[in-house]
BAKE-676620 format. One record per atom (N, C-alpha, C): residue number from 1; z, y, x. Coordinates in steps of 0.001 Angstrom, whole numbers. Atoms other than C-alpha are relative to their C-alpha. Layout:
! residues N
   num         z         y         x
   NUM         Z         Y         X
...
! end
This chain:
! residues 250
   num         z         y         x
     1       367        58     -1372
     1     93777     71488     91725
     1     -1138       284        79
     2      1245       -35       267
     2     90490     72818     90799
     2      -835       741      1255
     3       345      -718     -1405
     3     90117     74603     94169
     3       358      -789      1290
     4      -239       844     -1089
     4     90732     71694     96203
     4     -1210       -80       954
     5      1156        70      -589
     5     88522     71755     99246
     5      -584      1331       354
     6       770     -1370      -385
     6     87700     75507     99070
     6       982       712       986
     7      -819      -866     -1167
     7     88865     77744    101983
     7      -215      1651      -653
     8      -466     -1344       551
     8     90274     81235    100925
     8       361       805      1096
     9      -514      -965      -991
     9     90626     84264    103150
     9       781      1239      -744
    10      -750     -1324       622
    10     93166     87089    101831
    10       592       784      1134
    11      -817     -1059     -1120
    11     93930     89938    104098
    11      1124       572      -845
    12     -1372      -440       383
    12     97291     91476    103748
    12       696     -1097      -966
    13      -244      1091       717
    13     98160     88111    102723
    13      1458      -329       137
    14     -1269       181      -146
    14    101791     88301    103834
    14      1201       269      -758
    15      -923      -496      1043
    15    103333     90055    101189
    15      -531       511     -1115
    16       426      -677      1427
    16    103105     91747     97843
    16     -1001      -708      -827
    17      1192       367       560
    17     99928     91246     95934
    17      -632     -1208       546
    18       870      1135      -804
    18     98142     89394     98648
    18       899     -1344       215
    19      -836      1148       -14
    19    101124     86875     98926
    19      -232      -640     -1259
    20      -177       771      1412
    20    101189     86178     95269
    20     -1240      -719      -285
    21      1213       603       103
    21     97629     85641     95160
    21      -536     -1409       845
    22       -16      1124     -1001
    22     97721     83314     98321
    22       584     -1278      -411
    23      -771      1184       464
    23    100361     81247     96896
    23      -654      -914     -1433
    24       565       494       897
    24     98527     80850     93724
    24     -1262      -618       312
    25      1055       283      -215
    25     95452     79982     95335
    25       144     -1517       557
    26      -507       939      -395
    26     97072     77499     97250
    26       579     -1182      -656
    27      -310       923       956
    27     98761     75725     94576
    27     -1035      -622      -996
    28      1344       551       621
    28     95200     75251     92875
    28      -820      -786       907
    29       708       840     -1214
    29     94326     73419     96020
    29      -696       416      1331
    30       618      -731     -1224
    30     92818     75955     98427
    30       575      -184      1322
    31      -615      -299     -1155
    31     93482     76182    101882
    31      -275      1459       231
    32        94     -1607       -55
    32     94350     79888    102456
    32       233       586      1421
    33      -497      -998     -1383
    33     94140     81844    105842
    33       473      1439      -669
    34      -394     -1286       353
    34     96382     85001    105191
    34        55       752      1352
    35       303      -876     -1175
    35     95788     87771    107650
    35       820      1307      -318
    36      -624     -1136        98
    36     97583     90879    108383
    36       422       538      1478
    37       -14      -644     -1394
    37     98661     93042    111414
    37      1582      -590       579
    38     -1114       425      -707
    38    102321     91726    111968
    38       273     -1652      -337
    39        41      1394      -192
    39    102389     88004    113135
    39      1179      -430      -769
    40     -1118       580       243
    40    105992     87625    112305
    40       164      -167     -1564
    41      -136       -16      1284
    41    105687     88353    108691
    41     -1073     -1240      -627
    42       915      1017       486
    42    102616     86073    108264
    42       604     -1338       534
    43      -577      1330      -535
    43    104518     83097    110090
    43      1146      -371     -1042
    44     -1060       399      1020
    44    107461     83314    107698
    44      -431      -122     -1480
    45       761       355      1218
    45    104807     83216    104747
    45      -582     -1325        90
    46       931      1427        28
    46    102823     80249    106043
    46       667     -1080      -356
    47      -596      1159       210
    47    103197     76894    105155
    47      -428      -438     -1421
    48       607       695      1607
    48    102130     74714    101855
    48     -1348       677      -296
    49      1339      -446       124
    49     98541     75456    102370
    49      -484      1409       450
    50       264     -1292      -432
    50     98816     79035    103710
    50        97        55      1647
    51       260       121     -1390
    51     97592     79404    107402
    51       -54      1512       580
    52      -174     -1633      -390
    52     98689     82871    109358
    52     -1207       143       959
    53      1039      -404      -758
    53     96029     84642    111122
    53       378      1498       315
    54      -195     -1576      -462
    54     96809     88165    112862
    54     -1314       466       214
    55      1274      -823       -36
    55     94080     90333    112213
    55       165      1363      -448
    56      -248     -1377       252
    56     93649     94208    111927
    56     -1471       195      -732
    57      1064      -218       864
    57     91073     94996    109082
    57      -897      1207       558
    58       640     -1264      -502
    58     90269     98502    110705
    58      -484      -228      1326
    59       709       188     -1482
    59     89233     96947    113983
    59     -1002     -1103      -303
    60      1041       957       133
    60     85733     95173    113790
    60       198     -1264       887
    61       363      1468      -793
    61     86178     92692    116680
    61      1071      -712      -526
    62      -994      1055       597
    62     89504     91454    115154
    62      -621      -405     -1197
    63       153       831      1256
    63     87955     90787    111901
    63     -1245      -825       425
    64      1212       950      -616
    64     84766     89292    113613
    64       585     -1345       499
    65      -969      1305     -1092
    65     87010     87066    115979
    65       826      -881     -1014
    66     -1110       886       836
    66     89510     86333    113342
    66      -606      -713     -1136
    67      1033       768       817
    67     86983     85247    110619
    67      -622      -985       401
    68       551      1239      -693
    68     85319     83068    112996
    68       879     -1037       414
    69     -1105      1099      -121
    69     88542     81293    113975
    69       353      -802     -1157
    70      -355       711      1467
    70     89368     80733    110398
    70     -1079      -884      -279
    71      1366       613       249
    71     85771     79476    109539
    71       171     -1458       988
    72      -104      1164      -833
    72     85994     76937    112588
    72      1056      -810      -336
    73     -1249       726       189
    73     89367     75706    111690
    73        48      -517     -1462
    74       -50       325      1234
    74     88890     75490    107854
    74     -1360      -122      -904
    75      1354        85       780
    75     85289     75626    107049
    75      -563      1595      -643
    76       407     -1157       692
    76     83163     78307    105174
    76       884       506      -886
    77     -1040      -585       670
    77     85103     81157    103178
    77      -774        -6     -1146
    78       596      -166      1446
    78     84444     80584     99470
    78       662       809     -1112
    79      -752      -941       933
    79     87026     82902     98258
    79       558      1031      1039
    80      -352     -1169      -913
    80     87430     86180     99864
    80       735      1078      -801
    81      -928      -894       975
    81     90291     88440     98468
    81       199      1171      1433
    82      -200     -1262      -605
    82     89938     92010    100151
    82      1289       685      -579
    83     -1171      -480       525
    83     93474     93082     99535
    83       630       841      1039
    84      -777      -773      -762
    84     94599     94732    102678
    84      -221      1532      -282
    85       286     -1352       337
    85     95234     98644    102092
    85      1161       620       202
    86      -997     -1113      -198
    86     97332    101635    102403
    86       -11       954     -1307
    87      -174      -886      1238
    87     98697    103751     99581
    87       799      1155       228
    88      -768      -918      -378
    88     99699    107095    100502
    88      -406      1438      -653
    89       524     -1081       767
    89     99785    110469     98540
    89       353      1464       738
    90      -241     -1443      -638
    90     99376    114031     99878
    90      -959      1004      -519
    91       881     -1074       723
    91     97941    117352     98605
    91      -984       118       629
    92      1407        45      -873
    92     94370    117615     99601
    92       -77       882       927
    93       276     -1084      -766
    93     94567    120977    101094
    93       902       -16      1418
    94     -1044       444     -1072
    94     97461    119435    103277
    94      -390     -1153       927
    95       438      1525      -572
    95     95349    116218    104414
    95      -859       626      1178
    96       995        79     -1162
    96     93871    115974    107747
    96     -1040      -419        56
    97      1246       702       -10
    97     90604    114707    108668
    97       623     -1329       496
    98      -670       985      -639
    98     92767    112074    110754
    98       560      -834     -1234
    99      -586       672       982
    99     94639    111099    107784
    99      -848      -710      -978
   100      1318       411       628
   100     91320    110704    105746
   100      -645     -1200       454
   101       741      1278      -585
   101     89623    108527    108158
   101       999     -1073       408
   102      -634      1018       -76
   102     92557    106381    108587
   102       137      -816     -1580
   103        53       959      1393
   103     92848    105543    104658
   103     -1256      -350        22
   104      1315       542       341
   104     89180    105168    104684
   104      -253     -1016       956
   105       186      1274      -920
   105     89091    102896    107978
   105       559     -1190      -608
   106      -763      1238       511
   106     91773    100649    106207
   106      -668      -518     -1339
   107       323       181      1543
   107     90657    100932    102320
   107     -1271      -677      -138
   108      1367       -55       333
   108     87027    101046    102766
   108      -556      -940      1140
   109       771       770     -1084
   109     85967     99970    106205
   109       626     -1483        12
   110      -366      1202       255
   110     88389     97261    105955
   110      -549     -1019      -827
   111       527       654      1117
   111     87227     95971    102855
   111     -1711      -735       301
   112      1070       -15      -283
   112     83622     96210    103892
   112      -162     -1140      1084
   113        86       933      -961
   113     84146     94127    107273
   113       542     -1317      -614
   114      -608      1289       707
   114     86214     91559    105315
   114     -1128      -743      -643
   115      1025       599       877
   115     83513     91004    102792
   115     -1411      -584       757
   116      1333       350      -988
   116     80470     91118    105370
   116       399     -1207       594
   117      -111      1007      -900
   117     82037     88764    107693
   117       -18     -1569     -1015
   118      -150      1001       805
   118     82988     86117    104594
   118     -1135      -402      -498
   119      1178       400       585
   119     79835     86472    103159
   119      -976      -697       827
   120       935       798     -1101
   120     78024     85260    106402
   120       -72     -1404      -364
   121      -109      1589       276
   121     79474     81921    105801
   121       -75      -403     -1569
   122        56       304      1499
   122     79824     81986    101902
   122     -1498      -435      -395
   123      1585       118       517
   123     75980     82228    101396
   123      -564     -1456       445
   124       509      1323      -163
   124     75712     78673    102959
   124       556     -1120      -900
   125      -871       853       823
   125     77756     77141    100234
   125      -854       130     -1577
   126       655       -32      1072
   126     76967     76498     96681
   126      1080       827     -1162
   127     -1177      -595      1064
   127     80068     78449     94806
   127       579      1109       811
   128      -944      -896      -616
   128     82014     81710     95974
   128       369      1286      -940
   129      -627      -919       994
   129     84229     84281     94557
   129       434      1203      1053
   130      -566     -1126      -606
   130     84858     87857     96050
   130       871       925      -777
   131      -725      -837       757
   131     87483     89728     94914
   131       583      1309       880
   132      -673     -1184      -454
   132     88529     93398     95781
   132      1265       455      -762
   133     -1337      -396       627
   133     92246     94511     95180
   133      -275      1436        90
   134       437     -1683        33
   134     91401     98294     94081
   134      1415       541      -662
   135     -1124      -436       758
   135     93815    100108     91762
   135      -356       920     -1304
   136       594     -1077       992
   136     93608    102260     88693
   136      -264      1141       385
   137       556     -1359      -797
   137     93398    105210     90960
   137     -1292      -229       310
   138      1162        56      -340
   138     89942    103802     91649
   138     -1033        22     -1120
   139       910      -337      1263
   139     88715    104272     87989
   139       332      1441      -644
   140      -223     -1324       632
   140     90480    107607     87017
   140       444      1135       834
   141      -887      -867      -998
   141     91880    109186     89989
   141      1704       208      -527
   142     -1638        20       251
   142     95672    109341     90672
   142       660      1296       660
   143      -665     -1470      -147
   143     97356    112745     90635
   143      1075      -123      1228
   144      -746      -237     -1247
   144     98596    113757     94124
   144      -475      -947      1219
   145       544       737      -887
   145     96476    111177     95768
   145     -1400       -31        41
   146      1289        85       159
   146     92997    112267     96070
   146      -697      -791       989
   147       492      1054      -907
   147     92126    110205     99258
   147       120     -1085      -163
   148      -133      1477       503
   148     93608    107177     98125
   148      -923      -401     -1075
   149       996        79      1363
   149     91610    107734     94843
   149     -1378      -303       397
   150      1329        10      -481
   150     88375    108320     96692
   150      -112     -1415       541
   151       276      1137      -612
   151     89048    105091     98773
   151      -259     -1210      -919
   152       236       964      1289
   152     89443    103022     95549
   152     -1160        -1      -635
   153      1196      -224       644
   153     86461    104513     93931
   153     -1020      -739       942
   154      1051       555      -792
   154     84407    103630     96990
   154        96     -1671        67
   155      -285      1678       -34
   155     85857     99976     97168
   155      -705      -586     -1545
   156       465       471      1187
   156     84928     99531     93532
   156     -1579       174      -112
   157      1461      -253       114
   157     81233    101002     93936
   157      -473     -1184      1023
   158       482      1068      -791
   158     80771     98467     96727
   158       240     -1330      -624
   159        99      1292       634
   159     81622     95614     94438
   159      -814      -112     -1001
   160      1155       -23       994
   160     79499     96722     91747
   160     -1218       -25       612
   161      1523       213      -377
   161     76502     96980     94189
   161       -17     -1335       426
   162       -30      1562      -404
   162     77322     93400     95547
   162      -583      -639     -1121
   163        50       776      1239
   163     77359     92073     92198
   163     -1356       106      -586
   164      1281       -85       244
   164     74087     93267     91449
   164     -1003      -673      1016
   165       691       718     -1198
   165     72649     92407     94980
   165        14     -1587      -131
   166      -278      1312        52
   166     73969     88864     94223
   166      -126      -548     -1377
   167      -256       466      1335
   167     73512     88462     90480
   167      -501     -1373      -361
   168       654      1197       130
   168     71303     85534     90573
   168       612     -1318       870
   169      -362      1239      -745
   169     73300     83297     93086
   169      1384      -261      -543
   170     -1265       671       485
   170     76638     81404     92387
   170      1213       839       447
   171      -959      -710      -718
   171     78605     84031     93976
   171       393      1254     -1053
   172      -484      -865       940
   172     80630     86731     91792
   172       818       984       971
   173      -811     -1200      -780
   173     82173     90056     93026
   173       818       957     -1278
   174      -519     -1031       968
   174     84912     91900     90957
   174      1355       618       896
   175     -1160     -1146      -228
   175     87827     94499     91410
   175      1140      -364      -725
   176     -1145       -30       811
   176     91252     94104     90206
   176       871      1386       163
   177      -559     -1495         6
   177     92609     97643     89403
   177      1452         7      -889
   178     -1578         4       540
   178     96521     97313     88964
   178       470      1542       -21
   179      -734     -1257        36
   179     98586    100336     87935
   179      1323        15      1023
   180      -812       161      -897
   180    101924    100738     89605
   180       564     -1640        93
   181      -486      1548      -511
   181    103002     97180     91203
   181      1332       -93       522
   182     -1393         3      -623
   182    106597     96268     92213
   182      -158      -521      1345
   183        75       565     -1353
   183    105827     95919     95956
   183       816       861       648
   184      -815      -575      -920
   184    107241     97057     99105
   184      -654      1599       144
   185       640     -1286      -131
   185    104609    100309     98728
   185       608       815     -1007
   186      -652      -810       943
   186    106684    101384     95748
   186      1458       271       619
   187     -1400      -273      -605
   187    109957    101312     97800
   187      -210      1118       779
   188       403     -1144      -800
   188    108106    103538    100436
   188      -521      1135      -780
   189       302     -1137       717
   189    106758    105731     97867
   189      1095       781      -673
   190     -1233      -540       766
   190    110068    106293     96077
   190       765       859      1139
   191      -624     -1043      -929
   191    111539    107807     99374
   191     -1013      1003       163
   192       764      -867       -54
   192    108387    109743     99850
   192       151      1040     -1155
   193      -198     -1094      1027
   193    108509    111409     96347
   193      1210       376       -89
   194     -1155      -482       217
   194    111802    111582     96254
   194       366      1421       932
   195        75      -928      -960
   195    111810    113917     99570
   195      -962      1368      -460
   196      1015      -900       277
   196    108765    115754     98388
   196       348      1107     -1314
   197      -200      -563      1370
   197    109891    116563     94668
   197      1547       343        54
   198     -1331      -461        70
   198    113605    117035     95593
   198       714      -582     -1036
   199      -931       728      1060
   199    114932    114322     93148
   199       335     -1160       551
   200      -673      1027      -410
   200    116957    111410     93599
   200      -911     -1297       -69
   201       885      1348      -153
   201    115532    107752     94520
   201      -370      -622     -1575
   202       -33       411      1347
   202    116083    106816     90947
   202      -948       572      -833
   203       780      -830       819
   203    114442    109459     89370
   203     -1421       -91       549
   204      1406       219      -638
   204    111233    109082     91835
   204      -327     -1298      -500
   205       381      1223       567
   205    111301    105331     90736
   205      -346       104     -1322
   206       239        41      1335
   206    111237    106342     87141
   206     -1293      1028      -266
   207      1427      -691       261
   207    108245    108672     87563
   207     -1034      -919       207
   208      1105       838      -303
   208    106243    106134     88823
   208       -42     -1298     -1178
   209       -22      1034      1019
   209    107227    103408     86128
   209      -350       521     -1162
   210       333      -643      1324
   210    106643    106078     83498
   210     -1475       178       -77
   211      1307      -152        82
   211    103078    106330     84555
   211      -728     -1532      -564
   212       473      1257       818
   212    102594    102497     83216
   212       557        39     -1677
   213      -434       235      1455
   213    102592    102496     79525
   213       889     -1009      -620
   214     -1061       952       497
   214    104614     99698     79077
   214      1305      -174       435
   215     -1396      -370      -566
   215    107380    101147     80678
   215       679     -1001      1040
   216      -621       848      -978
   216    107833     98740     83513
   216     -1029      -119      1135
   217      1226       316     -1363
   217    106026     97847     87034
   217      -636     -1196      -230
   218       877      1322       -24
   218    103438     95188     87157
   218       427      -774       995
   219      -541       882      -989
   219    104424     92228     88784
   219     -1275      -469       941
   220       756       515      -773
   220    102669     90834     91710
   220      -600     -1297      -550
   221       464      1328       634
   221    102183     87469     89886
   221      -718       247     -1097
   222       830      -477      1215
   222    100612     89304     86906
   222     -1543       154       728
   223      1280      -430      -619
   223     97732     90393     89425
   223      -501     -1109       334
   224       708      1117      -163
   224     97398     87112     90590
   224      -656     -1116      -803
   225       369       633      1336
   225     96904     85501     87430
   225     -1425       552      -291
   226      1182      -323       425
   226     93951     87802     86900
   226      -904      -557      1308
   227       799       415     -1169
   227     92692     86738     90391
   227      -292     -1534      -255
   228       174      1413       136
   228     92993     83110     89569
   228      -918      -373     -1416
   229      1144       193       914
   229     90845     83537     86281
   229     -1261       372       579
   230      1493      -195      -612
   230     88099     84958     88312
   230      -478     -1490      1029
   231       208      1081      -958
   231     88427     81881     90605
   231      -288     -1528      -686
   232      -275      1308       948
   232     88774     79361     87526
   232     -1573      -456      -620
   233      1038       623       690
   233     86362     77325     85437
   233      -629       928      -945
   234       838      -720      1035
   234     83607     79258     83286
   234       490      1271       272
   235      -188     -1617      -365
   235     84316     82666     85314
   235     -1429       395       460
   236      1032      -595      -835
   236     80973     82618     86593
   236      -834      1330      -460
   237       697     -1173       712
   237     79532     85575     84065
   237       750       950       145
   238      -779      -971      -126
   238     82528     87569     84964
   238      -497       567      1586
   239       595      -549     -1364
   239     80741     89744     87647
   239      -261      1361        71
   240       -93     -1330       -13
   240     80918     93291     88896
   240       994       993     -1091
   241      -888      -513      1192
   241     83833     94058     86577
   241      1062       748       859
   242     -1283      -494      -582
   242     86883     96409     87391
   242      1140      -106     -1184
   243      -932       428      1164
   243     89728     94691     85552
   243      1278       719       356
   244     -1387      -749       167
   244     92810     96788     84770
   244       860     -1029      -418
   245     -1214       437       223
   245     96058     95302     85032
   245      1218       893      -212
   246      -866     -1238      -393
   246     97927     98236     84205
   246       847       529     -1556
   247      -948      -128      1163
   247    100087     97839     80763
   247      -439       710     -1091
   248       366     -1000       839
   248     97740     99766     78533
   248      -894       799       536
   249      1044     -1107      -440
   249     96403    102373     80573
   249     -1272        84       110
   250      1577      -136        70
   250     92927    103691     79852
   250      -469      1002      1068
! end
């Protein structure tokens, strides 16, 4: 219960990686505000230290007002997990400006707003952790997903710059960069790849699994364990890092 008394905010906290991280934080004693656009999904996940807060990270007013209400209810945010994001692939020459802006609006602007509003309260405390949930695509680029890769590179750059800005404070900033993770996004991408490549869903799934050197999908719980290390004792010198959870992919 080393996080007892700490308030955590996790965007996209109702499913997948966000939910796994939220549950792990709650098990360690934190009060966890989980956000997302679908209230019914959040309510299903709430309980046992998890508190539902409908919030759209692409809408500044929603983030400002939502964060303020969470702080009023549970105190300053000391753990901020900017997890909400979308993952879509499309050939660059077929991508529209609207699609580009939608990707950046959630993956980059959403992380910016979440971290900014959380920091406004975190800086009044004596300890804090900011974690951006990025991707292996933010380190090397993902074939077939240039816009997504650009958004995750931007997130990693933001995290690195913040770690430099706050290097002498008790706050750390790190990114988690998993390879393909077994979440609903995989299920949606299986259908998309199957249609684009003209292969069966089983073959499409095998294509994604094959990218991970260890021959399987990463689990959400494995990503959550990495997040918990960053929030654990003796983690204060782990700062400005892009941590790969990728089965050996370099």
